[in-house]
Each structure stands twice: as C-alpha cells, then as structure tokens.
N, CA and C atoms as an extended XYZ file, in Angstrom:
603
Properties=species:S:1:pos:R:3:atomname:S:1:resname:S:1:resid:I:1 pbc="F F F"
N        63.147      -41.588       37.728 N   MET     1
C        63.991      -40.463       38.124 CA  MET     1
C        63.144      -39.446       38.878 C   MET     1
N        63.666      -38.900       39.949 N   THR     2
C        62.922      -37.931       40.747 CA  THR     2
C        63.735      -36.676       40.946 C   THR     2
N        63.037      -35.573       41.164 N   ALA     3
C        63.690      -34.309       41.442 CA  ALA     3
C        64.030      -34.237       42.919 C   ALA     3
N        65.010      -33.400       43.229 N   THR     4
C        65.435      -33.237       44.613 CA  THR     4
C        64.872      -31.958       45.178 C   THR     4
N        64.244      -32.046       46.335 N   VAL     5
C        63.708      -30.873       47.011 CA  VAL     5
C        64.619      -30.544       48.176 C   VAL     5
N        64.854      -29.266       48.421 N   SER     6
C        65.686      -28.861       49.542 CA  SER     6
C        65.184      -29.496       50.831 C   SER     6
N        66.078      -30.184       51.571 N   PRO     7
C        65.629      -30.845       52.792 CA  PRO     7
C        65.159      -29.889       53.862 C   PRO     7
N        65.438      -28.594       53.715 N   SER     8
C        65.013      -27.637       54.727 CA  SER     8
C        63.552      -27.247       54.570 C   SER     8
N        62.951      -27.627       53.456 N   LEU     9
C        61.571      -27.217       53.212 CA  LEU     9
C        60.581      -28.217       53.788 C   LEU     9
N        59.452      -27.729       54.303 N   PRO    10
C        58.432      -28.624       54.854 CA  PRO    10
C        57.527      -29.180       53.754 C   PRO    10
N        58.132      -29.724       52.690 N   LEU    11
C        57.351      -30.209       51.555 CA  LEU    11
C        57.680      -31.650       51.214 C   LEU    11
N        58.280      -32.360       52.143 N   GLN    12
C        58.747      -33.702       51.845 CA  GLN    12
C        57.648      -34.744       51.890 C   GLN    12
N        56.630      -34.546       52.694 N   SER    13
C        55.620      -35.579       52.872 CA  SER    13
C        54.793      -35.748       51.605 C   SER    13
N        54.350      -36.986       51.308 N   PRO    14
C        53.507      -37.212       50.124 CA  PRO    14
C        52.260      -36.334       50.119 C   PRO    14
N        51.674      -36.096       51.298 N   ARG    15
C        50.465      -35.279       51.356 CA  ARG    15
C        50.738      -33.848       50.894 C   ARG    15
N        51.849      -33.266       51.360 N   LEU    16
C        52.175      -31.906       50.954 CA  LEU    16
C        52.559      -31.842       49.483 C   LEU    16
N        53.206      -32.879       48.978 N   GLN    17
C        53.514      -32.925       47.558 CA  GLN    17
C        52.226      -32.895       46.731 C   GLN    17
N        51.226      -33.648       47.174 N   ILE    18
C        49.936      -33.660       46.480 CA  ILE    18
C        49.270      -32.294       46.561 C   ILE    18
N        49.317      -31.681       47.751 N   VAL    19
C        48.702      -30.358       47.931 CA  VAL    19
C        49.345      -29.335       46.989 C   VAL    19
N        50.668      -29.337       46.911 N   VAL    20
C        51.366      -28.388       46.040 CA  VAL    20
C        51.033      -28.669       44.575 C   VAL    20
N        51.045      -29.953       44.194 N   GLY    21
C        50.714      -30.303       42.818 CA  GLY    21
C        49.308      -29.877       42.429 C   GLY    21
N        48.344      -30.116       43.307 N   VAL    22
C        46.959      -29.716       43.039 CA  VAL    22
C        46.846      -28.193       42.977 C   VAL    22
N        47.553      -27.501       43.859 N   ALA    23
C        47.505      -26.033       43.858 CA  ALA    23
C        48.059      -25.466       42.553 C   ALA    23
N        49.156      -26.039       42.062 N   LEU    24
C        49.723      -25.564       40.798 CA  LEU    24
C        48.778      -25.848       39.628 C   LEU    24
N        48.162      -27.030       39.631 N   ALA    25
C        47.202      -27.363       38.573 CA  ALA    25
C        45.999      -26.422       38.621 C   ALA    25
N        45.513      -26.134       39.820 N   ALA    26
C        44.370      -25.230       39.969 CA  ALA    26
C        44.715      -23.824       39.494 C   ALA    26
N        45.938      -23.386       39.784 N   LEU    27
C        46.374      -22.064       39.329 CA  LEU    27
C        46.431      -22.014       37.806 C   LEU    27
N        46.881      -23.103       37.198 N   MET    28
C        46.903      -23.131       35.736 CA  MET    28
C        45.491      -23.076       35.161 C   MET    28
N        44.584      -23.842       35.750 N   ILE    29
C        43.196      -23.839       35.279 CA  ILE    29
C        42.584      -22.445       35.406 C   ILE    29
N        42.922      -21.749       36.484 N   ALA    30
C        42.335      -20.434       36.745 CA  ALA    30
C        42.899      -19.343       35.852 C   ALA    30
N        44.141      -19.500       35.389 N   THR    31
C        44.783      -18.384       34.683 CA  THR    31
C        45.184      -18.680       33.252 C   THR    31
N        45.136      -19.923       32.822 N   ARG    32
C        45.601      -20.277       31.482 CA  ARG    32
C        44.844      -19.497       30.410 C   ARG    32
N        45.582      -18.921       29.484 N   GLY    33
C        44.961      -18.186       28.392 CA  GLY    33
C        44.865      -16.699       28.623 C   GLY    33
N        45.113      -16.251       29.859 N   GLN    34
C        45.068      -14.817       30.151 CA  GLN    34
C        46.457      -14.223       29.913 C   GLN    34
N        46.578      -13.372       28.927 N   HIS    35
C        47.881      -12.786       28.613 CA  HIS    35
C        48.084      -11.423       29.269 C   HIS    35
N        47.007      -10.825       29.721 N   PHE    36
C        47.101       -9.521       30.368 CA  PHE    36
C        46.328       -9.543       31.678 C   PHE    36
N        46.830       -8.820       32.653 N   ALA    37
C        46.110       -8.707       33.926 CA  ALA    37
C        44.937       -7.747       33.750 C   ALA    37
N        43.797       -8.116       34.309 N   THR    38
C        42.636       -7.237       34.337 CA  THR    38
C        42.125       -7.182       35.767 C   THR    38
N        41.078       -6.410       35.984 N   ILE    39
C        40.559       -6.263       37.342 CA  ILE    39
C        40.091       -7.599       37.899 C   ILE    39
N        39.506       -8.416       37.059 N   ASP    40
C        38.943       -9.678       37.551 CA  ASP    40
C        39.716      -10.914       37.103 C   ASP    40
N        40.816      -10.758       36.411 N   ARG    41
C        41.582      -11.908       35.928 CA  ARG    41
C        43.072      -11.682       36.169 C   ARG    41
N        43.745      -12.756       36.544 N   LEU    42
C        45.195      -12.713       36.669 CA  LEU    42
C        45.837      -13.138       35.349 C   LEU    42
N        47.055      -12.663       35.060 N   PRO    43
C        47.727      -13.129       33.844 CA  PRO    43
C        48.108      -14.598       33.976 C   PRO    43
N        48.370      -15.241       32.856 N   SER    44
C        48.701      -16.661       32.871 CA  SER    44
C        49.900      -16.940       33.770 C   SER    44
N        49.738      -17.950       34.617 N   ALA    45
C        50.824      -18.354       35.521 CA  ALA    45
C        51.586      -19.552       34.980 C   ALA    45
N        51.359      -19.921       33.719 N   SER    46
C        51.915      -21.163       33.181 CA  SER    46
C        53.435      -21.243       33.319 C   SER    46
N        54.137      -20.173       32.957 N   TRP    47
C        55.604      -20.212       33.062 CA  TRP    47
C        56.026      -20.463       34.501 C   TRP    47
N        55.431      -19.733       35.433 N   ALA    48
C        55.789      -19.883       36.847 CA  ALA    48
C        55.435      -21.273       37.355 C   ALA    48
N        54.337      -21.833       36.884 N   ILE    49
C        53.904      -23.155       37.340 CA  ILE    49
C        54.942      -24.210       36.976 C   ILE    49
N        55.456      -24.165       35.758 N   PHE    50
C        56.465      -25.150       35.369 CA  PHE    50
C        57.766      -24.934       36.138 C   PHE    50
N        58.130      -23.679       36.381 N   PHE    51
C        59.329      -23.403       37.179 CA  PHE    51
C        59.158      -23.932       38.597 C   PHE    51
N        58.027      -23.634       39.214 N   LEU    52
C        57.782      -24.061       40.593 CA  LEU    52
C        57.643      -25.577       40.696 C   LEU    52
N        57.071      -26.206       39.680 N   ALA    53
C        56.969      -27.665       39.687 CA  ALA    53
C        58.360      -28.290       39.697 C   ALA    53
N        59.279      -27.735       38.909 N   GLY    54
C        60.643      -28.242       38.910 CA  GLY    54
C        61.344      -28.033       40.235 C   GLY    54
N        61.012      -26.927       40.912 N   ALA    55
C        61.677      -26.613       42.179 CA  ALA    55
C        61.091      -27.380       43.360 C   ALA    55
N        59.797      -27.645       43.340 N   LEU    56
C        59.132      -28.122       44.551 CA  LEU    56
C        58.638      -29.565       44.504 C   LEU    56
N        58.376      -30.087       43.326 N   LEU    57
C        57.765      -31.407       43.241 CA  LEU    57
C        58.800      -32.469       42.885 C   LEU    57
N        58.788      -33.564       43.633 N   ARG    58
C        59.762      -34.623       43.401 CA  ARG    58
C        59.513      -35.408       42.118 C   ARG    58
N        58.275      -35.828       41.819 N   PRO    59
C        58.089      -36.688       40.643 CA  PRO    59
C        58.349      -35.950       39.331 C   PRO    59
N        59.224      -36.509       38.512 N   MET    60
C        59.497      -35.893       37.222 CA  MET    60
C        58.304      -35.998       36.280 C   MET    60
N        57.392      -36.962       36.538 N   TRP    61
C        56.239      -37.114       35.654 CA  TRP    61
C        55.258      -35.949       35.767 C   TRP    61
N        55.465      -35.062       36.754 N   MET    62
C        54.619      -33.870       36.825 CA  MET    62
C        54.846      -32.958       35.626 C   MET    62
N        56.042      -33.005       35.033 N   LEU    63
C        56.315      -32.169       33.860 CA  LEU    63
C        55.401      -32.531       32.686 C   LEU    63
N        55.390      -33.788       32.216 N   PRO    64
C        54.453      -34.100       31.124 CA  PRO    64
C        52.991      -33.986       31.536 C   PRO    64
N        52.687      -34.264       32.800 N   LEU    65
C        51.300      -34.147       33.247 CA  LEU    65
C        50.813      -32.702       33.141 C   LEU    65
N        51.633      -31.769       33.571 N   LEU    66
C        51.252      -30.357       33.482 CA  LEU    66
C        51.171      -29.891       32.022 C   LEU    66
N        52.045      -30.429       31.173 N   PHE    67
C        51.979      -30.065       29.762 CA  PHE    67
C        50.687      -30.572       29.135 C   PHE    67
N        50.297      -31.794       29.488 N   VAL    68
C        49.026      -32.333       28.988 CA  VAL    68
C        47.863      -31.479       29.481 C   VAL    68
N        47.903      -31.065       30.753 N   LEU    69
C        46.844      -30.215       31.292 CA  LEU    69
C        46.773      -28.896       30.534 C   LEU    69
N        47.928      -28.277       30.288 N   ALA    70
C        47.946      -27.013       29.555 CA  ALA    70
C        47.368      -27.189       28.156 C   ALA    70
N        47.726      -28.286       27.488 N   SER    71
C        47.227      -28.544       26.136 CA  SER    71
C        45.719      -28.760       26.132 C   SER    71
N        45.225      -29.523       27.104 N   LEU    72
C        43.786      -29.764       27.195 CA  LEU    72
C        43.026      -28.466       27.432 C   LEU    72
N        43.567      -27.607       28.287 N   LEU    73
C        42.918      -26.318       28.541 CA  LEU    73
C        42.862      -25.469       27.278 C   LEU    73
N        43.931      -25.509       26.486 N   ASP    74
C        43.940      -24.752       25.233 CA  ASP    74
C        42.922      -25.317       24.240 C   ASP    74
N        42.837      -26.637       24.172 N   ILE    75
C        41.882      -27.274       23.260 CA  ILE    75
C        40.446      -26.941       23.668 C   ILE    75
N        40.172      -27.011       24.974 N   VAL    76
C        38.834      -26.685       25.463 CA  VAL    76
C        38.503      -25.222       25.189 C   VAL    76
N        39.467      -24.339       25.403 N   SER    77
C        39.235      -22.916       25.142 CA  SER    77
C        38.972      -22.668       23.667 C   SER    77
N        39.694      -23.379       22.800 N   LEU    78
C        39.477      -23.232       21.366 CA  LEU    78
C        38.093      -23.748       20.971 C   LEU    78
N        37.726      -24.916       21.502 N   ALA    79
C        36.433      -25.513       21.157 CA  ALA    79
C        35.270      -24.666       21.653 C   ALA    79
N        35.454      -24.011       22.783 N   SER    80
C        34.369      -23.199       23.352 CA  SER    80
C        34.321      -21.787       22.788 C   SER    80
N        35.314      -21.441       21.987 N   GLY    81
C        35.351      -20.109       21.406 CA  GLY    81
C        35.951      -19.063       22.317 C   GLY    81
N        36.502      -19.491       23.456 N   THR    82
C        37.126      -18.536       24.383 CA  THR    82
C        38.347      -17.897       23.757 C   THR    82
N        39.098      -18.689       22.991 N   ILE    83
C        40.250      -18.159       22.263 CA  ILE    83
C        40.101      -18.523       20.800 C   ILE    83
N        40.750      -17.747       19.927 N   GLY    84
C        40.745      -18.056       18.505 CA  GLY    84
C        41.838      -19.061       18.183 C   GLY    84
N        41.961      -19.405       16.912 N   ASP    85
C        42.957      -20.401       16.517 CA  ASP    85
C        44.283      -19.778       16.109 C   ASP    85
N        44.455      -18.474       16.364 N   TRP    86
C        45.689      -17.787       15.960 CA  TRP    86
C        46.919      -18.421       16.603 C   TRP    86
N        46.831      -18.734       17.900 N   CYS    87
C        48.002      -19.237       18.625 CA  CYS    87
C        48.219      -20.737       18.448 C   CYS    87
N        47.212      -21.446       17.962 N   LEU    88
C        47.343      -22.888       17.803 CA  LEU    88
C        47.772      -23.200       16.368 C   LEU    88
N        48.974      -23.727       16.224 N   SER    89
C        49.571      -23.979       14.926 CA  SER    89
C        50.571      -25.126       15.079 C   SER    89
N        51.210      -25.558       13.982 N   PRO    90
C        52.251      -26.593       14.123 CA  PRO    90
C        53.377      -26.194       15.085 C   PRO    90
N        53.544      -24.896       15.308 N   ALA    91
C        54.588      -24.426       16.224 CA  ALA    91
C        54.219      -24.620       17.688 C   ALA    91
N        52.995      -25.079       17.951 N   TYR    92
C        52.555      -25.273       19.340 CA  TYR    92
C        53.509      -26.182       20.101 C   TYR    92
N        54.088      -27.163       19.400 N   TRP    93
C        54.955      -28.126       20.090 CA  TRP    93
C        56.263      -27.509       20.551 C   TRP    93
N        56.560      -26.291       20.115 N   ALA    94
C        57.736      -25.598       20.650 CA  ALA    94
C        57.560      -25.291       22.129 C   ALA    94
N        56.309      -25.350       22.604 N   LEU    95
C        56.075      -25.138       24.033 CA  LEU    95
C        56.670      -26.259       24.877 C   LEU    95
N        56.798      -27.448       24.305 N   ALA    96
C        57.329      -28.579       25.078 CA  ALA    96
C        58.747      -28.308       25.569 C   ALA    96
N        59.712      -27.973       24.693 N   PRO    97
C        61.047      -27.641       25.209 CA  PRO    97
C        61.060      -26.361       26.036 C   PRO    97
N        60.165      -25.421       25.739 N   ALA    98
C        60.106      -24.181       26.518 CA  ALA    98
C        59.727      -24.482       27.963 C   ALA    98
N        58.679      -25.275       28.153 N   TYR    99
C        58.245      -25.614       29.505 CA  TYR    99
C        59.234      -26.542       30.202 C   TYR    99
N        59.851      -27.442       29.437 N   ALA   100
C        60.867      -28.311       30.028 CA  ALA   100
C        62.048      -27.487       30.541 C   ALA   100
N        62.393      -26.433       29.803 N   GLY   101
C        63.473      -25.551       30.254 CA  GLY   101
C        63.133      -24.848       31.556 C   GLY   101
N        61.880      -24.422       31.694 N   LEU   102
C        61.461      -23.812       32.950 CA  LEU   102
C        61.512      -24.814       34.095 C   LEU   102
N        61.060      -26.036       33.831 N   TRP   103
C        61.107      -27.084       34.861 CA  TRP   103
C        62.552      -27.338       35.300 C   TRP   103
N        63.471      -27.432       34.333 N   LEU   104
C        64.884      -27.666       34.660 CA  LEU   104
C        65.475      -26.480       35.420 C   LEU   104
N        65.058      -25.261       35.064 N   ALA   105
C        65.542      -24.078       35.784 CA  ALA   105
C        65.084      -24.117       37.236 C   ALA   105
N        63.829      -24.503       37.461 N   GLY   106
C        63.346      -24.638       38.831 CA  GLY   106
C        64.089      -25.728       39.589 C   GLY   106
N        64.335      -26.847       38.923 N   HIS   107
C        65.074      -27.948       39.540 CA  HIS   107
C        66.486      -27.511       39.903 C   HIS   107
N        67.119      -26.749       39.004 N   PHE   108
C        68.461      -26.237       39.271 CA  PHE   108
C        68.453      -25.308       40.475 C   PHE   108
N        67.470      -24.407       40.521 N   TYR   109
C        67.423      -23.458       41.628 CA  TYR   109
C        67.153      -24.152       42.956 C   TYR   109
N        66.391      -25.248       42.931 N   ALA   110
C        66.103      -25.976       44.170 CA  ALA   110
C        67.381      -26.489       44.814 C   ALA   110
N        68.404      -26.704       44.030 N   ARG   111
C        69.670      -27.214       44.568 CA  ARG   111
C        70.414      -26.174       45.400 C   ARG   111
N        70.038      -24.891       45.260 N   ILE   112
C        70.709      -23.865       46.052 CA  ILE   112
C        69.749      -23.267       47.077 C   ILE   112
N        68.836      -24.102       47.568 N   HIS   113
C        67.930      -23.727       48.665 CA  HIS   113
C        67.090      -22.504       48.314 C   HIS   113
N        66.043      -22.734       47.539 N   GLN   114
C        65.251      -21.662       46.985 CA  GLN   114
C        64.513      -20.828       48.011 C   GLN   114
N        64.459      -21.263       49.273 N   ASP   115
C        63.707      -20.490       50.256 CA  ASP   115
C        64.589      -19.582       51.092 C   ASP   115
N        65.859      -19.463       50.779 N   ARG   116
C        66.762      -18.622       51.571 CA  ARG   116
C        66.875      -17.240       50.930 C   ARG   116
N        66.722      -16.194       51.764 N   TRP   117
C        66.735      -14.826       51.246 CA  TRP   117
C        68.062      -14.491       50.590 C   TRP   117
N        69.162      -15.096       51.051 N   ALA   118
C        70.473      -14.794       50.481 CA  ALA   118
C        70.582      -15.224       49.023 C   ALA   118
N        69.692      -16.097       48.579 N   THR   119
C        69.766      -16.573       47.191 CA  THR   119
C        68.902      -15.756       46.247 C   THR   119
N        68.302      -14.672       46.717 N   LEU   120
C        67.444      -13.864       45.844 CA  LEU   120
C        68.165      -13.356       44.586 C   LEU   120
N        69.421      -12.889       44.688 N   PRO   121
C        70.105      -12.485       43.444 CA  PRO   121
C        70.259      -13.647       42.472 C   PRO   121
N        70.534      -14.836       42.994 N   ARG   122
C        70.639      -15.995       42.108 CA  ARG   122
C        69.277      -16.321       41.490 C   ARG   122
N        68.238      -16.202       42.299 N   LEU   123
C        66.895      -16.452       41.779 CA  LEU   123
C        66.579      -15.488       40.645 C   LEU   123
N        66.906      -14.218       40.835 N   ALA   124
C        66.655      -13.219       39.793 CA  ALA   124
C        67.407      -13.572       38.516 C   ALA   124
N        68.664      -14.000       38.662 N   ALA   125
C        69.463      -14.359       37.489 CA  ALA   125
C        68.899      -15.591       36.790 C   ALA   125
N        68.509      -16.594       37.575 N   VAL   126
C        67.942      -17.817       36.995 CA  VAL   126
C        66.652      -17.493       36.255 C   VAL   126
N        65.798      -16.673       36.846 N   LEU   127
C        64.533      -16.317       36.205 CA  LEU   127
C        64.764      -15.527       34.920 C   LEU   127
N        65.735      -14.612       34.941 N   ALA   128
C        66.008      -13.803       33.750 CA  ALA   128
C        66.460      -14.678       32.583 C   ALA   128
N        67.372      -15.607       32.874 N   VAL   129
C        67.872      -16.492       31.814 CA  VAL   129
C        66.782      -17.455       31.369 C   VAL   129
N        66.051      -18.033       32.345 N   ALA   130
C        64.994      -18.992       32.013 CA  ALA   130
C        63.909      -18.341       31.166 C   ALA   130
N        63.518      -17.114       31.511 N   ALA   131
C        62.484      -16.417       30.751 CA  ALA   131
C        62.938      -16.130       29.326 C   ALA   131
N        64.210      -15.762       29.168 N   LEU   132
C        64.728      -15.481       27.829 CA  LEU   132
C        64.733      -16.749       26.975 C   LEU   132
N        65.258      -17.848       27.528 N   LEU   133
C        65.308      -19.099       26.773 CA  LEU   133
C        63.904      -19.612       26.463 C   LEU   133
N        62.992      -19.445       27.423 N   THR   134
C        61.612      -19.878       27.195 CA  THR   134
C        60.984      -19.089       26.064 C   THR   134
N        61.222      -17.793       26.040 N   TYR   135
C        60.644      -16.996       24.960 CA  TYR   135
C        61.289      -17.324       23.617 C   TYR   135
N        62.581      -17.633       23.621 N   VAL   136
C        63.237      -18.020       22.366 CA  VAL   136
C        62.564      -19.259       21.787 C   VAL   136
N        62.255      -20.241       22.653 N   PHE   137
C        61.588      -21.454       22.178 CA  PHE   137
C        60.129      -21.190       21.807 C   PHE   137
N        59.381      -20.611       22.738 N   SER   138
C        57.941      -20.454       22.503 CA  SER   138
C        57.652      -19.349       21.494 C   SER   138
N        58.158      -18.152       21.767 N   GLY   139
C        57.924      -17.040       20.847 CA  GLY   139
C        58.632      -17.219       19.520 C   GLY   139
N        59.877      -17.734       19.576 N   GLY   140
C        60.619      -17.965       18.344 CA  GLY   140
C        59.987      -19.061       17.512 C   GLY   140
N        59.561      -20.134       18.174 N   GLY   141
C        58.903      -21.213       17.449 CA  GLY   141
C        57.657      -20.712       16.737 C   GLY   141
N        56.873      -19.898       17.447 N   PHE   142
C        55.648      -19.373       16.843 CA  PHE   142
C        55.955      -18.419       15.697 C   PHE   142
N        56.931      -17.555       15.904 N   TYR   143
C        57.249      -16.549       14.896 CA  TYR   143
C        57.786      -17.181       13.611 C   TYR   143
N        58.670      -18.167       13.754 N   PHE   144
C        59.329      -18.734       12.583 CA  PHE   144
C        58.587      -19.915       11.947 C   PHE   144
N        57.810      -20.671       12.749 N   PHE   145
C        57.267      -21.932       12.238 CA  PHE   145
C        55.741      -22.034       12.246 C   PHE   145
N        55.050      -21.011       12.730 N   SER   146
C        53.588      -21.098       12.781 CA  SER   146
C        52.929      -20.851       11.433 C   SER   146
N        53.634      -20.186       10.540 N   GLY   147
C        53.038      -19.810        9.260 CA  GLY   147
C        52.213      -18.537        9.328 C   GLY   147
N        52.158      -17.915       10.513 N   ARG   148
C        51.373      -16.684       10.663 CA  ARG   148
C        52.126      -15.457       10.134 C   ARG   148
N        53.443      -15.568       10.018 N   TYR   149
C        54.265      -14.445        9.561 CA  TYR   149
C        54.947      -14.861        8.267 C   TYR   149
N        54.601      -14.238        7.157 N   PRO   150
C        55.081      -14.699        5.849 CA  PRO   150
C        56.591      -14.549        5.646 C   PRO   150
N        57.195      -13.537        6.235 N   ASP   151
C        58.625      -13.293        6.019 CA  ASP   151
C        59.339      -13.053        7.351 C   ASP   151
N        59.446      -14.086        8.194 N   PRO   152
C        60.113      -13.898        9.490 CA  PRO   152
C        61.608      -13.652        9.319 C   PRO   152
N        62.127      -12.745       10.114 N   THR   153
C        63.557      -12.433       10.081 CA  THR   153
C        64.088      -12.366       11.503 C   THR   153
N        65.397      -12.494       11.647 N   LEU   154
C        66.007      -12.378       12.970 CA  LEU   154
C        65.806      -10.982       13.541 C   LEU   154
N        65.841       -9.978       12.665 N   THR   155
C        65.607       -8.607       13.127 CA  THR   155
C        64.188       -8.452       13.659 C   THR   155
N        63.242       -9.036       12.935 N   GLY   156
C        61.855       -8.977       13.392 CA  GLY   156
C        61.662       -9.703       14.706 C   GLY   156
N        62.353      -10.823       14.869 N   PHE   157
C        62.226      -11.570       16.124 CA  PHE   157
C        62.885      -10.819       17.270 C   PHE   157
N        64.015      -10.175       17.015 N   ALA   158
C        64.675       -9.379       18.056 CA  ALA   158
C        63.749       -8.279       18.558 C   ALA   158
N        62.994       -7.678       17.651 N   ALA   159
C        62.040       -6.632       18.054 CA  ALA   159
C        60.942       -7.225       18.932 C   ALA   159
N        60.521       -8.452       18.639 N   ARG   160
C        59.495       -9.098       19.448 CA  ARG   160
C        60.030       -9.440       20.839 C   ARG   160
N        61.299       -9.835       20.920 N   ILE   161
C        61.905      -10.091       22.232 CA  ILE   161
C        61.863       -8.820       23.076 C   ILE   161
N        62.264       -7.716       22.478 N   ALA   162
C        62.271       -6.449       23.208 CA  ALA   162
C        60.870       -6.062       23.654 C   ALA   162
N        59.859       -6.441       22.882 N   GLN   163
C        58.486       -6.073       23.206 CA  GLN   163
C        57.870       -6.978       24.265 C   GLN   163
N        58.076       -8.294       24.143 N   TYR   164
C        57.354       -9.248       24.991 CA  TYR   164
C        58.154       -9.803       26.166 C   TYR   164
N        59.472       -9.840       26.045 N   TYR   165
C        60.284      -10.440       27.117 CA  TYR   165
C        60.103       -9.748       28.468 C   TYR   165
N        60.167       -8.423       28.547 N   PRO   166
C        60.022       -7.781       29.866 CA  PRO   166
C        58.704       -8.121       30.556 C   PRO   166
N        57.604       -8.150       29.799 N   ARG   167
C        56.309       -8.467       30.401 CA  ARG   167
C        56.265       -9.916       30.872 C   ARG   167
N        56.788      -10.828       30.054 N   ASN   168
C        56.792      -12.241       30.439 CA  ASN   168
C        57.670      -12.477       31.669 C   ASN   168
N        58.824      -11.808       31.708 N   LEU   169
C        59.702      -11.937       32.867 CA  LEU   169
C        59.022      -11.368       34.107 C   LEU   169
N        58.340      -10.247       33.968 N   GLY   170
C        57.660       -9.646       35.110 CA  GLY   170
C        56.584      -10.554       35.680 C   GLY   170
N        55.801      -11.181       34.793 N   THR   171
C        54.757      -12.093       35.261 CA  THR   171
C        55.364      -13.305       35.948 C   THR   171
N        56.400      -13.890       35.337 N   LEU   172
C        57.089      -15.036       35.935 CA  LEU   172
C        57.649      -14.675       37.305 C   LEU   172
N        58.351      -13.539       37.385 N   ALA   173
C        58.961      -13.126       38.649 CA  ALA   173
C        57.911      -12.821       39.705 C   ALA   173
N        56.774      -12.272       39.289 N   GLY   174
C        55.719      -11.956       40.255 CA  GLY   174
C        55.173      -13.200       40.935 C   GLY   174
N        54.814      -14.197       40.144 N   TYR   175
C        54.273      -15.429       40.713 CA  TYR   175
C        55.331      -16.174       41.540 C   TYR   175
N        56.539      -16.275       41.008 N   VAL   176
C        57.586      -16.983       41.741 CA  VAL   176
C        57.949      -16.232       43.014 C   VAL   176
N        57.920      -14.898       42.963 N   GLY   177
C        58.218      -14.110       44.156 CA  GLY   177
C        57.218      -14.361       45.268 C   GLY   177
N        55.939      -14.467       44.921 N   VAL   178
C        54.917      -14.776       45.927 CA  VAL   178
C        55.177      -16.162       46.526 C   VAL   178
N        55.475      -17.132       45.658 N   ALA   179
C        55.763      -18.480       46.150 CA  ALA   179
C        56.995      -18.487       47.041 C   ALA   179
N        58.022      -17.727       46.654 N   PHE   180
C        59.247      -17.641       47.451 CA  PHE   180
C        58.938      -17.116       48.849 C   PHE   180
N        58.136      -16.043       48.927 N   ALA   181
C        57.793      -15.463       50.219 CA  ALA   181
C        57.006      -16.449       51.077 C   ALA   181
N        56.077      -17.174       50.447 N   LEU   182
C        55.295      -18.167       51.196 CA  LEU   182
C        56.189      -19.287       51.723 C   LEU   182
N        57.132      -19.739       50.904 N   LEU   183
C        58.044      -20.803       51.333 CA  LEU   183
C        58.967      -20.333       52.449 C   LEU   183
N        59.464      -19.106       52.316 N   ALA   184
C        60.320      -18.561       53.363 CA  ALA   184
C        59.554      -18.438       54.668 C   ALA   184
N        58.289      -18.000       54.571 N   GLY   185
C        57.463      -17.902       55.768 CA  GLY   185
C        57.196      -19.264       56.382 C   GLY   185
N        56.923      -20.268       55.535 N   ALA   186
C        56.681      -21.620       56.038 CA  ALA   186
C        57.920      -22.183       56.715 C   ALA   186
N        59.077      -21.909       56.141 N   ARG   187
C        60.325      -22.394       56.740 CA  ARG   187
C        60.566      -21.725       58.095 C   ARG   187
N        60.320      -20.411       58.175 N   ALA   188
C        60.512      -19.702       59.433 CA  ALA   188
C        59.547      -20.221       60.499 C   ALA   188
N        58.297      -20.471       60.105 N   LEU   189
C        57.316      -20.990       61.040 CA  LEU   189
C        57.707      -22.376       61.534 C   LEU   189
N        58.223      -23.202       60.626 N   THR   190
C        58.675      -24.532       61.011 CA  THR   190
C        59.825      -24.448       62.005 C   THR   190
N        60.736      -23.513       61.776 N   ALA   191
C        61.870      -23.347       62.685 CA  ALA   191
C        61.408      -22.890       64.069 C   ALA   191
N        60.431      -21.985       64.100 N   VAL   192
C        59.906      -21.500       65.384 CA  VAL   192
C        59.243      -22.647       66.146 C   VAL   192
N        58.449      -23.435       65.459 N   ARG   193
C        57.775      -24.562       66.110 CA  ARG   193
C        58.777      -25.584       66.619 C   ARG   193
N        59.829      -25.829       65.832 N   ALA   194
C        60.860      -26.772       66.267 CA  ALA   194
C        61.568      -26.256       67.512 C   ALA   194
N        61.820      -24.931       67.561 N   ALA   195
C        62.478      -24.347       68.730 CA  ALA   195
C        61.584      -24.440       69.955 C   ALA   195
N        60.287      -24.211       69.770 N   GLN   196
C        59.350      -24.292       70.873 CA  GLN   196
C        59.253      -25.726       71.427 C   GLN   196
N        59.226      -26.686       70.518 N   GLN   197
C        59.166      -28.082       70.955 CA  GLN   197
C        60.445      -28.485       71.673 C   GLN   197
N        61.590      -27.948       71.198 N   GLY   198
C        62.852      -28.234       71.863 CA  GLY   198
C        62.915      -27.633       73.267 C   GLY   198
N        62.314      -26.444       73.410 N   ALA   199
C        62.303      -25.804       74.718 CA  ALA   199
C        61.436      -26.560       75.713 C   ALA   199
N        60.366      -27.184       75.202 N   ARG   200
C        59.473      -27.928       76.084 CA  ARG   200
C        60.059      -29.271       76.490 C   ARG   200
N        60.938      -29.801       75.641 N   ALA   201
C        61.487      -31.145       75.907 CA  ALA   201
C        62.436      -31.127       77.097 C   ALA   201
C-alpha cells in the first residue's frame, strides 16, 4: 500500500522521495529529545516529521521506519545519559498510535493539495485536531499508564492538556508552516520554469 502525493508537487521522482525521506530523518536526529527551544537547539520536530512523512512520502513503510529511528534515538540518549529514564516506561508504546495518527493526518491533508495557499485554514484545522489527538495518546498514555503518577485523574489530565497542548501545537505548526512555504515556493518555481519552456517551444 502506498500513500498518494499531490500530482502538482515536484516530489514524484524516486530521487526526490529519497531526498525528502533523508531530510526528515536528519531533522529527527538533530532535534529528537529537545522539548524546549534554546539559542543553540531547536525543539523536537518529531510530530511534524510524522505529519510531513504522511503528506509527502509515498511508501507507507516510512511510518514504521521513522518510529524505529525515534525509538533508537531515545535508547541511545538514555544509554549515553543525555536523558533520564523518566519518559521511558511501559507507556512508551502509546507513541505508536500517536505517531500513526499524525501520519494519517498528513496523508489526509495531502489529498487536498497541501501546497495551495487557499487550503491554509484547512491545514490549521487539521493540525489542531491532529495535535490534540496525538497528545491524548502520547501524553494521556504516559499520564495514566507510565506509573509515574500514583493517582491519575481525568481532571489532572485536562490540566495537563491545557498546559502542554498549546506549546506542542505551536511547535508542530511552526515546522509544518516552514515546509508548507518551501513546497509552495517549489511549486511556483516549477510553474515558472514550465511557462518559460513553453514560451521557448
């Protein structure tokens, strides 16, 4: 099974698919584990990477591949002492449906031509819903099933949504917004080149 990419995008060739896949993997390697932006570090792009993979990459096997990469990075960070073991618990597997939801959201958005400026309101709506569902799976899974919180309650989880959801949505929207602008620019450049070639013919 393969994902569908908007035919208007210059991303159909196998070479460009590889370039995009490698770029997303490199971005994950560079930012994984960073929860806050600092002067020399970007916040984690993991949510945006899974969304963009669903929107831009045809092979569905990129979803489990990226999940394996994310898991390996977490294991390496834990082994090297870069991160503590607080976040790694039996609830870690809640990330699987969370990331799959982001991939499906990206795939859904690709069907309405993600590089067109007229779809920005739809993009905002898709990102808002996707970020909420992702946090319900990832944050909710951790809160209720990690064993780190002795008496988890729905009220306590609602407070965590109010605290963490806006920041997570902002980070997701920031990375996806940059990608959207780059894709729109690439599409415009492709159209200009096509017009120039047509004029010469």
